[in-house]
N, C-alpha and C positions, 0 to 999 in steps of 0.2 A: 510776535510769538511769547509768550510768558512763559519760563521753563522755572521750575522749581524743582530741588532733589528733597528727600526724606528718605525714611525707613521707615519698613511694615513688614513684621514676622521679622525682623533683624538682619534682614537683607534694604543694604543701601539701594536707592532707584533714584528716578530721574522721569520726568516728564512735565508737557503744556495743559496750564491751566485748563480746564473745559468751559468755553463760553458760556457766562451766563451762568456759572455755578459754580459752588463754593468744593468745587473738586476737582482732580489730577488725574488724566489719562495715563493709564500704568502702560506706557508704550513698550517697556521688555517685555510683558505678560503679552501684549499683544502680539509682538513680536514672534514671543515662541509658541503661543498657539494658532495661528492662521499662517505663520513663515511666508508674512508680506514679500519681505525682502533678501537679498542671499546672504547679506550680512548686517548685524547694526552694533555697534560699541555697546559696550555695558556699563562704563563708566561716563558722566557728563564730561569730563573732561578728553576722554577719545574723541566723543562725538565735536565738540567744539573744534579740536583739531580739523575736521573732517570739512568744517565753514559751510557755507550753504548748501551744500549737500546735504549736511546733516540736518537743515532745517526741510530741506526735500522729503528727507527721508521719514521725519516725523510726522508728516504734513500724510504722508502715504500712511502711515499706521493709524494715523486718527480716522482718517477715510474710510480703511478697509474696517475699523473696528465700527462707527457709525452706520455701515451699510449693512453688518452683523444681527442675524436674528434677536439675539441678546447683548446688546452693544454694551447694556449698566454692570455686565461685572468686569468690563475694565477702566470702569471708573472706580477710584475710590475718594470719598469724603473725606477731604481736612478734618474734620473730629477723627476720623478712621487714624492717620497716619502721623508718624513725628516730625517733623519741619526738619531740615536742615538749613544750615548756610545754600544756596545754589550752588555754589565753591565748595565742599566738603573739605577738602585739602587743597591748599595751592603750590604748586610746583617749588616751589620758592618762597623765602620771607614773601610777603605782603607791603610793594611797594608804595608810597607815602610822601606828598607834596607839603611841605609846610609853608605857613602863611602866603597863602598863593590867593586870600582878598585883601585887598589893602585894608580895608578896615579893621579886620582881624588881626591885621599884623600890627597895627593902631592898639588895640585894645591891649594888646598883649605886651604893650611895652617900646615897641619899634617906633620910631620915627615916620617909616613907610615901610612898604612892603621890600623885599631883597630884590636887586636887581637883578642876580643870578638863581636859578631853580634850587629851592632845600628839597633833598630828600631823605629821609631816615626809611628806617623798615620796621613790621612788625613781625615776630613769630607768627606760624601756623598754625602753631597750638593754642592762637588767641582768639581763633577763628568759632565764631558761635552762630545759633540762628534765631530769627523771627519767631517773638513770642516765648522764647528764652527767659528763666530767668537767671539773673549773673551776679554774682558776688560784689560786693564793695571792693572786699579785701581790706576789710578794718584792722587788721593786724600788720598789715603792711602800710598802709596809706590813708589819713584823712583830708584828700585832695582829690578825689575822681572825679574827673570832669569830661563833657560829653564834647562831642564834634561830628555834627551833623552834614557828610560828604555824597557827592557822586562817586563811585568807582565804576573803574573802567575792566573791564574782564577782555584780554588781548586773545584773538581768535589763530591766529598763526606765527609760527618763528622768523624773526626778525634781528636782524643789526645792522646801525647807522642805518635806519629807517629813513626816507626823504619826509621832512614834513607833508610834502603834496600828497604823498601815498601815504602818510600815519593812521587814517581812518581805515586802509584799508584791511592794515592788523588788527582793528576792532572786532570782535566777536558781539559781545554787546553791553549794556550798565545794569547795575545792581545800585540799591541803598548800603553806606555801611557809616558804622557810628565810631568814630577815631577814637576810645576811652582812652583818657592818660591821668597818671597816675604825677600830678603839678609837682609833688613835692619829691618824689623819686626821681625825675627829671633835674632839678635842680640839686640833690643829693649829688647824684651820679655824675652830673655835667653834659648826658647826652642824653639820648631819648630811649633805647633801645629797649632796656629796664622798665621804663614808666609806660611804655605803649606797650609791652607784650605781656599783661599779666591775662592770666586763661581769663576767659570770655572778653577779651578788650577788644574783641575785633567782630561784633554782629555784624551781621549781612543779610538781605534779604528787603520782602517777601520773595522775589521775584530776580531771574535774570531776563531781563528784555532785551530781547536781539536786536540790531541797531537799525533794520529799518523801520522800527515805531517808533526810533527818536530820531530823527532827521539830523536834528540840528542843537546838539548837547548842550549847546550854551545857550540854548531860552527856556531853562527848567528851573521853575520854582523850589526853593528849600527851606520848609519849614521844618523847627524841630521847635518840640512841644514837652515843658517836665512838669507833670500831674496836671496837664492841663493848660498849663500856662506856657504862650508864644515868646520863647527864648532867643530864636534865631528866624527871621525871615527874608531871606535872599536868595541871588539870582545867579544862577552858571555863567549870566553873561559880565560879572564881574569879574571871573579868574585873570589875575594876573598870566599865567602864562596857560595857554589852550589846550584842550585836548593831543591835537595834531603836536603843539609846544612840548607837553609832555612827552609824547614815544618818541620822536624825533630827537631830545635831549638826553633821554635815560637810554635809549637805544644804542647810542655814542658809547655807551659803556659798560652796558648790561644788554646782555644774548635775551630778548622777549620768549616766552614760549607760550602756547596755547594752556589756558589754565590761567595765567599769571594777574593777580591785582592789586592794578595800579588806584590809589584812593587820593582825589583831585584836589582836598586842601577842602577847610570849612569859612564860610563867612563869619560876621561878629556876632556874640553874641553868648559866647561861652561862659560858664560860671566863672570862672578866674576874672573874666573883664570885668564882671558887675562889683560893685559897692554899695555893703561888704561882699565879697568874692561868694558865690552859694554855690557847695560841691553835694554830687548825689550821694545820699544817705541811701538806709533799710527801707524799703518801703515804696519809695521813690518807683516811676514808670516814665520812661522817656516813649515821646513819638516820632520820628523823622517820618515824613512825608518830601517824595521829589514828585514831580507832574511828569505823568506820564511811564512811573515805576510801581507808585503805591508806596505804604506806609510798612516803616521797619519801626516794630514796636518790643519794648524788654521791662521787666520788673528787675527790680536789685532788692537782695537780702544779702 
């Protein structure tokens, strides 16, 4: 199931993509009018916390709408909604894995990828939506860089999660662009400020439930800047797998429904080019991950 979050008439809602249509089912409205279920969550994070039960609830609502004599009233065309990140606001900082692809570690100046996992965070206020126009923050940086990444969305609360059980804690996956002000990283000798500028974590377009992605380590990742392929990698090259990441992080941090973990980026970032090529106003970045879709943003 492909879920998206959106705003319509100043209301934040969520729903599944209508199959073979550029539209979304307004499941909140379906429940309100048809009263299919005894109860239904009003936020996507509340839904995620229900796990597979939430997916089944959404399916029941869609089925009821399809059987209704005026099913079209429960569909919203993409052109009539304001897209939001699938997770409009995370419960805590966005967790990120650094240098999780050997080739990327090398292009960033390391001899090899780190032996121990590297974790940093981005502020939730960095979250932005697919198809949104993002600032290049020219008053703060001249080195804004892109990083196409697979993002994990956690589905249930857990601490000290065994590696063999880790996938049970995943609700689904989305695409993220871990935008980074390289000069601010260097200036402040840490990652947080350079990674947390407003709009520096666009995600989307969809949150795809894990049943549609049985192997998260067999996905292509392609990043294009103004149509030019910059990154062309595969999640099979991750140094730390999705299960590794969840098991290690949960030793230290309690994971909660709606938490997002960025899994690292393959080689091909702007800083790694000779000469470096950073983002500027007018650029467009598109990140495509197999099975999820394409996250697109323009810069101004």
